[in-house]
C-alpha positions, 0 to 999 in steps of 0.5 A: 380320180382326184377329188380336188375339184369336188370338195376341198379338204378341211383347212388346217387353220380351221373352217370359215364361219358360214355368214348366215345364222342357223335361225335365219328363215326365208319362209317365202323363198320359192324363187331362186335367181339363176345367173344363166350366163354364168352357168352356161359359161361355167367350167362346171357345165363345160366339164361335167356330164348331164347327170352330174349337172342335173344333181348339181342343180338339185343340190343348189335348189335343195340347199335353199331349204336347209338350215342354215339356208344355203348349206348342205350336210356333209354326210354322204348318207344325208346327201344321197337321201336328199337326192333320192339316190342309193348311197353307192350311186351317190358316192360314185358320182361324188368321186368324179373329178367334176362331180355334183359337189364342184366348188362346195367347201366345208364351213362351220355354222354359228351352232358349231356344225360342220356343213358344206357351202357354195359361193354362188349359192351363198350369194343368192341367199344373201341377195334374197335376205337383202331383198326380203329385208328391203321389202319388210322395211318398205312395208313398215314405212307404208304402214307408218305413213298410213298411221300418220295419215289417220292421226292427221285425220283425227286431229283435223276432226278435232280442229287441231289443224296447227298440230296436224300441219306440223311435221315435227309434231307428227314425228314427235307424236308418232314416236310418243305413241310407239313408246306406249303398249298399244296395238292401234292408234285409236282416236283417244290415244291420238288425242292423248298424244296431241295433249302431250305434245301441247304440254311439251310445246308450252314447256319449251316456250 
């Protein structure tokens, strides 16, 4: 049977670059968003056998733990190993017109390795990376807000109310502290930053 639906040939003009770096990690990536309406109405589900659908789904999930995340090895031996299948059994499945590698195509990684990619799997991976980065940003913003609150409390304790009430001063001091090799904004460092702000403020007058 034709393999046109299972895996496209390598294009003569070269392979597309996989857009996720090899060193990208999704260490807490234990959940995969499944757009079930798309899957239930897909040509793959309509035309493939139950066993093919099972292994196709397993490949989508296994790709989440590969490097680069979202890709698969192109070797039949490696794919059979991932699925716990005999090589001959896997190759029989792969030869089907509607096989487990439906819509998987060749790509090249940033390390020059040829692997397989799938547009929907890539979409899921990029969405997960975006969500992770947004979460990290919100965590960073929350941490920064907590540091500034502690800084204000320290200034208030030392009767530096005018500085504590100034958003401009708070922003400047936070940047000043971030530029110094310190892990924690201790009371002593906060007061050093306040002193640096006062000197700057006087010089600007």
